C-alpha positions in Angstrom: -4.0 21.7 57.7 -6.6 19.7 55.5 -10.3 18.9 57.1 -11.1 15.3 57.4 -14.6 14.7 56.6 -16.3 12.6 59.3 -17.8 9.5 57.7 -20.8 7.6 58.9 -21.9 4.3 57.8 -25.6 4.1 57.0 -27.6 1.2 56.7 -31.0 2.2 55.0 -32.6 -1.1 56.7 -31.5 0.7 60.2 -32.5 3.9 61.0 -29.5 5.1 62.8 -25.7 5.9 62.1 -22.7 4.3 63.3 -19.4 6.1 63.6 -16.5 4.9 61.6 -13.8 3.1 63.6 -11.2 5.3 65.5 -7.8 5.2 63.8 -4.8 5.3 66.1 -1.2 4.6 65.6 1.2 2.7 67.9 3.6 5.0 69.7 5.8 2.4 71.3 9.4 3.3 71.7 12.7 1.3 71.0 15.9 1.6 69.2 14.6 0.3 65.9 17.7 0.9 64.0 19.8 -1.1 66.7 17.1 -3.9 66.6 16.8 -3.9 62.7 20.8 -4.2 62.7 21.0 -7.0 65.3 18.4 -9.2 63.6 19.1 -8.4 60.0 15.7 -6.8 59.4 13.9 -3.6 58.3 13.2 -1.0 60.8 9.7 -1.1 60.1 9.8 -4.9 60.8 11.4 -4.1 64.0 8.9 -1.6 64.8 6.1 -4.0 64.1 7.4 -6.8 66.6 7.7 -4.0 69.3 4.1 -3.1 68.4 3.0 -6.7 68.9 4.6 -6.8 72.6 7.4 -9.0 71.4 10.5 -8.0 73.6 13.9 -7.8 72.5 15.0 -11.0 74.1 12.0 -13.0 72.3 12.8 -11.5 68.8 15.3 -14.2 67.8 13.0 -17.0 68.6 10.0 -15.3 66.9 11.8 -14.7 63.8 13.2 -18.3 63.8 10.4 -20.7 65.3 11.9 -24.1 66.2 10.5 -27.1 67.2 12.6 -27.3 70.4 10.3 -24.3 71.5 7.6 -26.7 72.1 6.7 -27.4 75.7 6.8 -30.8 77.0 3.4 -32.4 77.4 4.5 -33.9 81.0 4.1 -30.3 82.3 0.4 -30.4 81.9 -1.4 -31.5 85.1 -2.9 -35.1 85.1 -1.0 -35.9 81.8 1.1 -38.4 83.0 -1.9 -40.3 84.6 -3.9 -40.2 81.5 -1.1 -41.8 79.6 -0.8 -44.6 82.5 -4.5 -45.2 82.2 -4.5 -45.6 78.5 -1.6 -47.8 78.5 -3.7 -50.0 80.9 -6.7 -49.6 79.0 -4.8 -50.9 75.8 -3.3 -53.7 77.7 -6.5 -54.9 78.9 -8.2 -54.6 75.6 -10.9 -52.2 76.9 -13.3 -50.6 74.2 -12.6 -46.8 74.1 -14.8 -44.2 72.6 -13.4 -40.9 71.8 -15.9 -37.9 72.0 -15.1 -34.7 70.1 -17.2 -31.6 69.1 -18.6 -30.5 66.0 -16.3 -27.7 65.0 -12.9 -27.7 63.4 -10.8 -27.8 66.7 -13.3 -30.8 68.0 -13.0 -32.7 64.6 -9.1 -32.4 64.4 -8.7 -33.2 68.2 -10.9 -36.6 67.7 -8.7 -37.3 64.5 -5.5 -37.0 66.4 -6.7 -39.2 69.3 -8.4 -41.7 67.3 -5.6 -42.2 64.8 -2.8 -42.0 67.4 -4.5 -44.5 69.5 -5.1 -47.0 66.8 -1.7 -46.8 66.0 -0.6 -48.1 69.4 -3.1 -50.9 69.3 -5.9 -49.3 71.1 -9.5 -50.7 70.5 -11.1 -47.3 69.7 -14.1 -45.7 68.1 -15.5 -42.2 68.2 -18.7 -40.2 68.2 -19.1 -36.4 67.3 -22.4 -34.8 68.7 -25.1 -33.7 66.2 -25.2 -29.9 67.0 -29.1 -29.9 67.0 -30.0 -33.0 68.7 -27.2 -33.7 71.0 -25.8 -30.0 71.7 -22.4 -29.2 72.6 -20.3 -31.9 74.4 -20.8 -34.9 76.0 -24.1 -35.5 77.3 -25.9 -38.3 79.4 -27.8 -39.7 76.4 -24.5 -40.4 74.7 -23.1 -42.1 77.7 -26.2 -44.3 77.9 -25.7 -45.2 74.3 -21.8 -46.1 74.7 -22.7 -48.0 77.8 -25.3 -50.2 75.5 -22.7 -50.6 73.0 -20.2 -52.1 75.4 -17.8 -49.0 75.6 -15.7 -49.4 78.8 -13.7 -46.0 78.5 -14.4 -42.5 77.4 -11.9 -40.0 76.3 -13.1 -36.4 75.4 -11.5 -33.8 73.3 -12.3 -30.1 73.1 -15.1 -30.7 75.5 -15.8 -32.2 78.9 -14.7 -29.7 81.4 -18.3 -28.7 81.7 -20.0 -32.0 81.4 -20.2 -32.9 85.0 -23.5 -34.9 84.8 -22.4 -36.9 81.8 -18.9 -37.8 83.3 -20.6 -38.8 86.7 -22.8 -41.0 85.0 -19.9 -42.6 83.1 -18.1 -43.4 86.1 -21.5 -44.7 87.8 -21.5 -47.4 85.0 -18.1 -48.2 85.5 -16.3 -46.5 82.8 -12.9 -45.0 82.8 -13.2 -41.3 82.0 -10.5 -39.0 80.7 -11.2 -35.4 80.0 -9.1 -33.4 77.6 -10.3 -30.0 76.9 -8.9 -26.4 76.7 -12.1 -24.5 77.9 -12.4 -22.4 81.0 -13.0 -24.3 84.2 -16.4 -24.1 85.6 -16.2 -21.8 89.0 -18.7 -20.3 91.3 -18.1 -17.0 93.6 -17.9 -17.6 97.1 -20.5 -15.7 99.2 -19.9 -13.9 102.2 -19.3 -16.4 105.1 -18.5 -19.2 103.0 -15.7 -21.4 104.6 -13.3 -21.4 101.7 -10.6 -22.2 104.0 -11.5 -25.7 104.1 -11.0 -26.1 100.3 -7.6 -27.3 99.0 -5.8 -25.0 96.5 -5.4 -27.7 94.1 -7.4 -30.7 92.7 -6.2 -34.3 92.9 -8.3 -36.2 90.7 -6.3 -39.4 91.7 -7.8 -39.2 95.0 -11.3 -37.9 94.4 -10.5 -34.2 95.1 -12.2 -32.1 92.4 -13.3 -28.6 93.9 -10.5 -26.1 94.9 -10.2 -22.5 95.7 -7.9 -20.1 94.0 -7.9 -16.5 93.1 -11.2 -15.9 94.9 -13.0 -18.5 92.9 -14.2 -22.0 93.8 -13.3 -24.2 90.8 -15.4 -27.3 90.1 -13.9 -30.2 87.9 -15.7 -33.0 86.4 -15.2 -36.2 88.5 -13.3 -38.0 86.0 -10.5 -40.4 86.5 -8.3 -37.4 85.3 -8.7 -34.0 83.6 -6.2 -32.6 81.3 -6.8 -28.9 80.6 -4.2 -26.3 80.8 -6.7 -23.7 82.0 -7.1 -25.5 85.1 -6.2 -22.8 87.7 -4.0 -25.3 89.5 -2.1 -26.1 86.4 1.5 -24.4 85.6 1.6 -25.3 82.1 3.7 -22.3 80.4 1.2 -21.4 77.7 -2.4 -22.4 78.4 -3.6 -20.7 75.4 -3.8 -23.7 73.1 -6.6 -25.3 71.4 -8.2 -28.8 71.9 -6.4 -30.5 69.2 -3.2 -29.2 70.5 -4.0 -30.7 74.1 -4.8 -34.1 72.1 -1.5 -33.6 70.1 0.3 -33.3 73.5 -1.3 -36.4 74.8 -0.5 -38.5 71.8 3.2 -37.1 72.0 3.4 -38.2 75.7 1.7 -41.5 74.7 4.0 -42.1 71.9 7.3 -41.3 74.1 6.0 -43.9 76.5 5.6 -46.4 73.6 9.3 -45.7 72.5 8.0 -43.8 69.3 9.2 -40.5 68.1 6.7 -39.7 65.3 3.9 -37.6 66.8 5.0 -34.6 64.7 3.1 -36.1 61.9 0.0 -34.5 63.4 1.3 -31.0 63.2 -0.8 -30.1 60.3 -4.0 -31.0 62.0 -3.2 -29.2 65.2 -2.1 -26.1 63.0 -5.4 -26.4 61.4 -7.4 -26.4 64.6 -5.2 -23.7 66.1 -6.2 -21.4 63.4 -9.7 -22.4 63.1 -10.3 -22.0 66.6 -8.5 -18.5 66.6 -5.9 -19.2 69.0 -3.3 -16.4 69.7 -0.4 -17.3 67.4 2.4 -16.6 70.0 4.6 -18.9 71.9 4.2 -22.6 70.9 1.2 -21.8 68.7 3.4 -19.8 66.5 5.6 -22.8 66.2 2.9 -25.4 65.6 1.4 -23.5 63.0 4.9 -22.4 61.3 5.7 -25.9 60.9 2.1 -27.4 60.5 1.8 -25.1 57.3 5.1 -26.3 55.9 4.2 -30.0 56.3 0.8 -29.5 54.6 2.6 -29.9 51.2 3.7 -33.7 52.4 1.4 -34.1 55.4 0.6 -37.7 54.4 -3.1 -37.3 55.3 -4.9 -38.3 51.9 -8.2 -36.5 53.4 -6.6 -33.2 54.0 -4.6 -33.3 50.7 -8.0 -33.9 49.0 -9.7 -31.1 50.7 -6.9 -28.6 49.6 -7.2 -29.8 46.0 -11.0 -29.6 46.1 -10.8 -26.0 47.4 -8.7 -25.1 44.2 -5.7 -24.4 46.6 -1.9 -24.9 46.0 -0.6 -27.6 48.5 2.8 -26.1 48.5 1.6 -22.5 49.5 -0.9 -22.9 52.2 -1.0 -19.8 54.6 -3.0 -19.4 57.7 -6.0 -17.4 55.9 -6.6 -20.4 53.6 -7.4 -22.5 56.8 -9.3 -19.7 58.4 -11.3 -18.5 55.5 -11.3 -21.4 53.0 -10.5 -24.9 54.5 -11.5 -24.4 58.0 -15.2 -23.2 57.0 -15.6 -26.5 55.2 -15.1 -28.6 58.5 -17.3 -26.1 60.5 -20.1 -26.4 58.0 -20.3 -29.9 58.3 -20.9 -29.9 61.8 -23.5 -26.9 61.6 -25.9 -28.2 58.8 -25.0 -31.8 58.3 -22.8 -34.2 60.4 -19.3 -33.2 61.6 -18.3 -36.8 61.3 -18.1 -36.3 57.6 -15.1 -34.2 58.3 -13.6 -36.7 60.5 -14.1 -39.5 58.2 -12.5 -37.5 55.6 -9.3 -37.1 57.6 -9.3 -40.9 58.5 -9.8 -41.8 54.7 -6.9 -43.4 53.0 -8.2 -44.1 49.6 -7.4 -41.0 47.4 -10.5 -41.6 45.1 -13.1 -41.7 48.0 -11.2 -38.9 49.8 -11.7 -36.6 46.8 -15.6 -37.3 46.7 -15.7 -36.7 50.6 -13.8 -33.5 50.3 -15.9 -32.2 47.2 -19.2 -32.7 49.2 -17.7 -30.7 52.3 -16.9 -28.0 49.7 -20.5 -28.2 48.7 -22.1 -28.2 52.1 -20.0 -25.0 52.8 -21.4 -23.3 49.9 -24.9 -24.2 51.3 -23.7 -22.8 54.5 -23.0 -19.3 53.1 -26.4 -19.0 51.7 -28.1 -19.9 54.8 -25.9 -17.5 56.8 -26.8 -14.6 54.7 -30.3 -15.0 55.0 -30.0 -15.2 58.8 -28.1 -11.8 58.6 -30.8 -10.3 56.7 -33.2 -11.7 59.1 -31.3 -10.0 62.1 -31.3 -6.6 60.2 -35.0 -7.1 59.7 -35.3 -7.5 63.6 -33.1 -4.4 64.3 -35.0 -2.2 61.6 -36.6 1.0 63.0 -34.4 1.2 66.1 -32.9 4.5 66.7 -30.1 3.2 69.1 -28.5 -0.2 70.0 -27.9 -1.5 73.4 -24.4 -2.0 74.9 -25.2 -5.7 74.7 -27.3 -7.0 71.8 -29.3 -9.9 72.8 -31.3 -11.0 69.7 -33.9 -13.5 69.7 -34.7 -14.9 66.2 -36.8 -18.0 66.9 -36.9 -19.6 63.4 -33.2 -19.1 62.8 -31.5 -22.3 62.3 -29.7 -22.9 65.6 -26.4 -23.8 64.0 -26.2 -20.4 62.7 -26.6 -18.4 65.8 -22.9 -17.9 66.2 -22.0 -16.9 62.6 -24.7 -14.2 62.6 -23.7 -13.0 65.9 -20.1 -12.5 64.5 -21.4 -10.5 61.6 -23.5 -8.4 63.8 -20.4 -7.7 66.2 -18.2 -7.1 63.2 -20.7 -4.5 62.0 -21.6 -2.9 65.3 -18.7 -3.6 67.5 -20.4 -4.8 70.9 -21.1 -8.0 72.5 -23.9 -9.7 70.7 -25.9 -12.9 71.6 -28.2 -14.2 68.8 -30.8 -16.7 70.2 -33.3 -19.2 68.5 -36.0 -21.5 69.6 -35.2 -25.3 69.5 -37.4 -28.2 68.5 -38.5 -28.7 72.1 -39.5 -25.1 72.5 -36.5 -24.1 74.7 -33.8 -21.5 73.5 -30.3 -21.9 72.5 -27.9 -19.5 71.2 -24.3 -18.2 70.7 -22.4 -15.2 71.6 -19.4 -13.0 70.2 -17.6 -10.5 72.1 -15.1 -7.5 72.1 -12.1 -7.0 73.9 -13.5 -5.1 76.6 -16.2 -7.7 77.6 -15.3 -11.1 78.9 -18.4 -13.1 77.6 -17.9 -16.1 79.9 -17.5 -14.1 83.1 -20.5 -12.1 82.5 -22.7 -15.2 81.8 -21.5 -16.7 85.0 -22.3 -13.3 86.8 -25.7 -13.4 85.2 -26.4 -17.3 86.3 -25.5 -16.6 89.9 -27.6 -13.6 90.0 -30.7 -15.2 88.7 -30.5 -17.6 91.8 -31.6 -21.2 92.1 -30.1 -23.3 89.4 -29.4 -20.2 87.3 -30.9 -18.5 84.1 -29.0 -20.8 81.8 -29.8 -24.8 81.5 -26.4 -25.1 80.0 -23.5 -22.7 79.0 -19.8 -22.4 78.6 -17.1 -20.8 76.4 -14.2 -18.3 76.3 -14.1 -14.4 76.9 -14.8 -13.8 73.2 -17.4 -16.5 72.4 -20.1 -18.4 74.3 -22.9 -20.9 73.6 -25.7 -21.4 75.9 -29.4 -23.1 76.5 -32.0 -21.3 78.4 -35.9 -21.1 78.8 -37.8 -18.7 76.6 -39.5 -16.9 79.2 -35.9 -15.9 80.5 -34.8 -14.0 77.5 -36.0 -10.5 78.6 -34.7 -11.0 82.1 -31.2 -11.9 80.5 -31.3 -9.1 78.2 -32.1 -6.4 81.0 -29.5 -7.8 83.3 -26.5 -8.0 80.8 -27.1 -4.3 80.0 -27.5 -3.1 83.3 -24.3 -4.9 84.4 -22.4 -4.6 81.3 -19.5 -2.4 82.6 -19.1 -1.1 79.2 -18.4 2.6 78.6 -19.0 4.3 75.3 -15.3 4.2 74.2 -15.3 0.4 74.7 -17.8 0.3 71.9 -15.9 2.2 69.3 -13.7 -0.2 67.2 -10.1 0.8 67.3 -7.9 0.2 64.2 -4.3 0.3 65.2 -2.0 1.3 62.7 1.7 0.2 62.7 3.4 2.8 60.6 1.9 5.8 59.0 3.8 4.8 55.9 3.4 6.2 52.4 2.7 3.8 49.6 5.8 4.7 47.6 7.9 3.5 50.6 6.7 -0.1 50.0 9.1 -2.1 48.2 9.6 -5.6 47.2 12.4 -5.9 49.8 10.2 -4.7 52.5 7.2 -7.0 51.7 9.8 -9.8 51.7 10.9 -8.9 55.1 7.5 -8.6 56.5 7.1 -12.3 55.6 9.4 -13.2 58.4 6.5 -12.4 60.6 4.2 -14.8 59.3 2.1 -16.7 60.1 -0.4 -14.0 60.9 -3.5 -14.2 62.9 -5.0 -13.7 66.1 -2.3 -12.2 68.5 0.3 -11.5 65.4 -2.1 -9.5 63.1 -1.0 -8.8 59.6 0.9 -5.4 59.6 -1.1 -2.3 58.8 0.1 0.8 57.3 -1.9 4.2 56.8 -1.4 7.2 54.4 -3.4 10.5 54.1 -4.5 12.6 51.4 -4.0 10.3 48.4 -5.4 11.5 45.0 -7.5 8.8 43.2 -6.4 8.7 39.5 -8.9 5.8 38.5 -11.7 4.0 40.0 -13.0 0.7 38.6 -15.6 -1.8 39.9 -14.5 -5.3 39.8 -15.7 -8.9 40.8 -18.4 -11.2 39.4 -21.2 -9.0 40.7 -19.1 -5.7 40.6 -19.1 -5.8 44.3 -15.4 -4.8 44.9 -13.2 -1.6 43.9 -9.8 -1.3 42.1 -8.1 2.0 42.5 -5.1 3.8 41.1 -3.6 6.3 43.7 -1.0 8.7 43.5 1.5 8.8 46.5 3.8 11.5 46.4 4.0 11.3 42.4 4.0 7.6 42.5 1.3 5.5 41.1 0.2 2.5 43.1 -2.7 0.1 42.4 -5.1 -0.6 45.4 -7.8 -3.1 46.0 -10.8 -2.7 48.5 -12.6 -6.2 49.1 -15.3 -4.6 51.6 -18.5 -3.2 50.7 -17.9 -1.3 47.1 -21.4 0.1 46.9 -20.9 1.8 50.3 -17.5 3.4 49.1 -19.3 4.6 45.9 -22.0 6.3 48.6 -19.2 7.7 50.6 -17.7 9.4 47.8 -20.7 10.8 46.0 -21.8 12.1 49.4 -18.6 14.1 49.9 -17.6 15.1 46.3 -20.5 14.4 44.0 -21.7 12.0 41.3 -19.8 14.0 38.7 -16.4 13.4 40.5 -16.9 9.8 40.9 -18.0 9.5 37.1 -14.7 11.2 36.3 -12.6 8.7 38.2 -14.6 5.8 36.7 -13.5 7.0 33.1 -9.8 7.7 34.4 -10.2 11.5 34.2 -8.7 14.1 36.7 -11.1 14.6 39.6 -11.1 15.9 43.2 -11.5 12.7 45.2 -8.9 12.1 48.0 -8.7 9.3 50.3 -7.1 8.4 53.5 -6.4 4.8 53.7 -5.4 2.0 56.2 -3.9 -0.8 54.1 -1.3 -3.6 53.8 1.2 -4.0 50.9 1.0 -6.7 48.7 2.8 -8.1 45.5 0.7 -8.6 42.3 2.0 -10.9 39.7 0.5 -11.3 36.4 2.0 -12.7 33.3 5.6 -12.8 34.9 5.2 -9.0 35.8 5.5 -8.3 39.4 4.1 -5.0 41.1 3.2 -3.4 44.2 -0.2 -3.0 45.2 -2.1 -2.1 48.3 -5.1 -3.8 49.8 -7.3 -1.3 51.8 -8.7 -2.1 54.8 -10.2 1.0 55.8 -10.7 4.7 54.1 -12.0 8.0 54.6 -12.7 10.5 52.2 -10.8 13.8 52.6 -12.2 17.2 51.7 
């Protein structure tokens, strides 16, 4: 048995080491041969579906997503009431304002509602908040401005569920308020002696009942005319894990049906776009929406979306989910971070191809600027961490001069590197503190924030907060940062094993087994993303036949590996310099020099990879994309 050399990642800026991720293989059992024969797939493909907890009775639907699998919008609580209200607003020629959010989901949500409402005759305009000046979601100042401009009705999308004060103000001013959202419902935990028996088990917004008791919690809906949110604890919608744009898409679908129209599916590309950018699980109807939305992007009819795809240098006929997640979506998000999210919404609403291309190129340029700012923010975070000998289980990092729009991005980078919950906070223009958090599977960030808010007493430690189990945003007073840091760590509930990232390997498969037919078969599992991750394989003890530095800055690595005598090219798009250091640390600089010149050497690697097809000058070949590696002595 060969000995595996333990690898540690060392950052010279930080005076501590971090163990490499733990590699584990799925060990789920099933009759893979039978499943492969039944569905006409490779046994490896069948194994991967079992690994993703796709049961045999679901496999047919999973492999063949169909629009018939979309759930009816009428199953969502308050949906039909919302449609009746909108029809009444249109009939009475009321002025409606749609309030979205400044991220990709909020932008797409607002587009679907605004364009859909206008197409059925509504008098509607829109407002997306400025991240710095307005903050997240609907606020009282936005309501006051709307009232002064003669707005008579408000519809929120991708926000509103936590905007109790603003919603109440709008109602007090005589506005009709329809909340559509997909975020968690604000709740409080009853104290001993509280009379929860007097509370109903569900809300009744039509008759002014907004608080209800369920699963040991008291939920609080904003006092809107109706609240459409599949995360309502009193909602029985079959799949609540949809984004704000899909909630908007469902509402427009129901509205169009009521108008005798059946063309709401034209908004699938934008619903798919938002589903990917908001990192929703690609299961159930999300899989259907993204599958068909991606196909429609080649002929979406949206001039602005076409222009963005072209400006980013992508092929409209071959858009995949990762293009949205890593190329197109960041352009939308960047506009809301360092400029105005309304620039992205204006692009989606643009019908002139020339103007659309100008707007799309501006978004691409804004995103490039955002990338540079983010890197500076990450470098600044590492400076803050420099000199520490260990990290807390929950990182609460206060960087006063960080641009507040970058807190979430920097938190995400730190979470990826150190695999623990991270809050990154900064100082606002008025001297208070704002921030964002990113979490890991073992830590429900939103619930822990509720716990901290209640433990602080009074009005709570946060002046405003909200989010998901995996991400959150907050505002608070600067003097309470230390208290929050201490409380979150004292009550984290995390053990050391929770803080070790696990890389789950689908199949320990030799590189030589990867074939064109298998790779084609694996494509049946697309689209890949959250909840349906791209298949991951592994092989140990691979000889390195050659080693090259590639990329504009020589930052990546291209290797030729030997798998049981078969030569296979492999690419590593991680930190190439770190790979150099790991190899020289284990085998010496001389062996790396040999590999760089294509000479026989002693370097051996274990790799976690996914197989891919490289096509160059009409020649197709198998290659591996290395996700993780270990040196093997």
